C-alpha positions in Angstrom: -110.4 110.6 15.0 -107.3 109.6 12.8 -108.3 107.8 9.9 -106.2 105.2 8.3 -105.4 105.0 4.6 -108.2 104.2 2.2 -111.9 104.0 3.1 -113.5 104.1 6.5 -117.0 102.7 6.7 -119.4 104.3 9.0 -123.0 103.0 9.5 -125.7 105.0 11.3 -129.2 104.2 12.6 -130.9 107.2 14.1 -134.5 106.7 15.5 -136.4 109.8 17.1 -133.0 111.7 17.2 -130.3 112.8 14.7 -126.6 113.0 14.1 -124.2 115.7 12.7 -121.1 114.4 11.1 -118.4 117.0 10.7 -115.4 116.3 8.6 -112.3 118.2 7.8 -112.5 120.5 4.6 -111.6 118.7 1.6 -112.2 115.0 2.6 -114.1 112.9 0.3 -117.3 111.7 1.7 -119.6 109.0 0.2 -122.8 109.6 1.9 -125.8 107.3 1.0 -128.8 106.9 3.4 -132.5 107.1 3.7 -134.6 109.4 5.8 -138.1 108.1 6.9 -140.1 110.9 8.4 -136.6 112.7 8.7 -133.9 113.8 6.5 -130.4 112.8 5.2 -128.5 115.7 4.0 -124.8 116.0 2.9 -123.3 119.4 2.4 -119.9 118.1 1.3 -119.1 118.6 -2.3 -115.8 117.0 -3.5 -114.3 114.6 -5.8 -113.1 111.2 -5.0 -109.4 110.8 -4.3 -107.1 109.6 -7.0 -104.6 108.0 -4.4 -105.7 104.9 -3.0 -104.0 105.6 0.4 -105.9 108.8 0.8 -108.3 108.5 3.7 -112.1 108.9 2.8 -115.4 108.1 4.7 -118.4 105.9 3.3 -121.4 106.8 5.4 -124.5 104.6 5.1 -127.7 104.1 7.2 -131.2 105.3 8.0 -132.8 107.9 10.0 -136.4 107.3 11.3 -138.1 110.3 12.7 -134.9 112.1 13.0 -132.1 113.4 10.7 -128.6 113.1 9.5 -126.3 115.9 8.4 -122.8 115.6 7.1 -120.9 119.0 6.5 -117.2 120.1 6.4 -115.5 121.9 9.2 -114.5 125.2 7.9 -110.7 126.0 7.8 -109.4 127.7 11.1 -110.2 131.5 11.1 -112.9 131.1 8.5 -116.6 131.4 8.7 -118.6 133.6 11.3 -118.2 133.5 14.9 -121.6 131.8 15.8 -120.8 129.0 13.3 -117.3 128.3 14.8 -118.7 128.3 18.3 -121.9 126.4 18.0 -121.1 124.5 14.6 
């Protein structure tokens, strides 16, 4: 997806299932959510943008008997082959 300038808000509700959100390396993601008998994990470690026009994502929601994982896509040509193929 192509994001516009500033914040894009995404709300997730996962019940008896899960979601994996993959963002480009370096994109700021503010992930807040709750896992009930499930998990909510963000593996994105970055700092908020200083330019208000920089695209970033605010992710919120709940996972019930399921999970949500947020992670960065490795830059092209990086990471091992299995990770690149099956994410």
